[in-house]
VOVEXMAR-387172 format. One line per 2 residues: their letters; for each residue x, y, z of C-alpha. Coordinates in nm, 3 decimals, always signed. Example, Ala and Ser with C-alpha at 12.3 -4.5 7.8 and 13.67 -1.06 7.14 Angstrom:
<nodes>
as> +1.230:-0.450:+0.780; +1.367:-0.106:+0.714
</nodes>
This chain:
<nodes>
mq> +0.518:+1.493:-1.727; +0.215:+1.352:-1.905
ti> -0.115:+1.524:-1.827; -0.446:+1.348:-1.770
ew> -0.803:+1.463:-1.782; -0.991:+1.537:-1.457
qd> -1.227:+1.247:-1.537; -0.926:+1.011:-1.534
fe> -0.837:+1.118:-1.179; -1.198:+1.088:-1.063
rv> -1.198:+0.720:-1.164; -0.930:+0.639:-0.903
el> -1.088:+0.541:-0.570; -0.847:+0.683:-0.312
rv> -0.981:+0.613:+0.037; -0.871:+0.632:+0.399
gt> -0.821:+0.307:+0.585; -0.695:+0.205:+0.927
ll> -0.439:-0.073:+0.951; -0.584:-0.348:+1.171
sa> -0.290:-0.588:+1.148; +0.053:-0.628:+0.994
rp> +0.257:-0.945:+0.977; +0.563:-1.047:+0.777
nd> +0.494:-1.188:+0.433; +0.723:-1.491:+0.446
ka> +0.676:-1.564:+0.074; +0.793:-1.220:-0.043
ik> +1.133:-1.200:-0.214; +1.184:-0.847:-0.075
pa> +1.078:-0.796:+0.289; +0.709:-0.704:+0.309
yv> +0.408:-0.713:+0.539; +0.064:-0.859:+0.486
le> -0.175:-0.584:+0.595; -0.542:-0.588:+0.687
vd> -0.702:-0.250:+0.621; -1.041:-0.133:+0.754
lg> -1.199:+0.072:+0.476; -1.532:+0.140:+0.646
el> -1.826:+0.067:+0.415; -1.591:-0.117:+0.174
gv> -1.501:-0.366:+0.448; -1.164:-0.508:+0.553
kt> -0.921:-0.560:+0.265; -0.581:-0.727:+0.239
ss> -0.262:-0.584:+0.092; +0.104:-0.679:+0.072
aq> +0.343:-0.386:+0.104; +0.720:-0.336:+0.128
lt> +0.719:-0.116:+0.438; +0.972:-0.296:+0.656
ah> +1.254:-0.041:+0.617; +1.083:+0.236:+0.815
ys> +0.803:+0.059:+1.006; +0.775:-0.232:+1.246
aa> +0.459:-0.440:+1.224; +0.351:-0.320:+1.571
el> +0.380:+0.051:+1.487; +0.170:+0.010:+1.172
vg> -0.137:-0.115:+1.361; -0.384:+0.169:+1.415
rq> -0.220:+0.395:+1.156; -0.440:+0.556:+0.891
vl> -0.326:+0.526:+0.531; -0.442:+0.624:+0.183
cv> -0.538:+0.330:-0.041; -0.623:+0.283:-0.406
cn> -0.934:+0.067:-0.379; -1.044:+0.004:-0.736
fa> -0.751:-0.186:-0.884; -0.835:-0.547:-0.967
pk> -0.708:-0.784:-0.694; -0.356:-0.906:-0.764
rv> -0.158:-1.201:-0.628; +0.157:-1.066:-0.460
ag> +0.397:-1.317:-0.305; +0.117:-1.560:-0.221
vr> -0.123:-1.291:-0.095; -0.441:-1.176:-0.267
se> -0.375:-0.803:-0.256; -0.709:-0.618:-0.279
vl> -0.591:-0.259:-0.230; -0.274:-0.060:-0.288
vt> -0.145:+0.118:+0.022; +0.017:+0.438:-0.104
gv> +0.355:+0.586:-0.019; +0.653:+0.765:-0.164
yd> +1.010:+0.646:-0.205; +1.265:+0.833:+0.006
qd> +1.620:+0.916:-0.108; +1.727:+0.557:-0.032
gk> +1.442:+0.396:-0.228; +1.249:+0.295:+0.086
vv> +0.873:+0.353:+0.110; +0.734:+0.625:+0.338
la> +0.358:+0.594:+0.386; +0.115:+0.861:+0.270
sf> -0.070:+0.957:+0.587; -0.289:+1.219:+0.752
dr> -0.239:+1.469:+1.032; -0.593:+1.430:+1.173
pl> -0.815:+1.124:+1.231; -1.058:+1.054:+0.948
pn> -1.348:+0.811:+0.902; -1.250:+0.482:+0.744
ga> -1.360:+0.475:+0.382; -1.352:+0.854:+0.339
rl> -1.270:+0.937:-0.023; -0.991:+1.174:-0.121
a> -1.150:+1.499:-0.233
</nodes>
């Protein structure tokens, strides 16, 4: 494992957001959703994420997630992805969302 300096970690804007909507990304090669994420003071941002294996679009709405907010926007399967919704691959290579066990304010920064 490569180590980093604390200042490197502090540069990553990891913030809490609430998923406002999720719909299939029809242009994606691998099944994915287009997500709208409420990040409080940062506003509503768009992301494309391969979450279809474990989550229906309906069950994603209202869920709080952890997002990387300071990557440059990237075009992903026809979508301008403004944030990266974080998760971890399970034993089958499917994404499980990083989430919280208590409600948090949108835009709260990981401490």
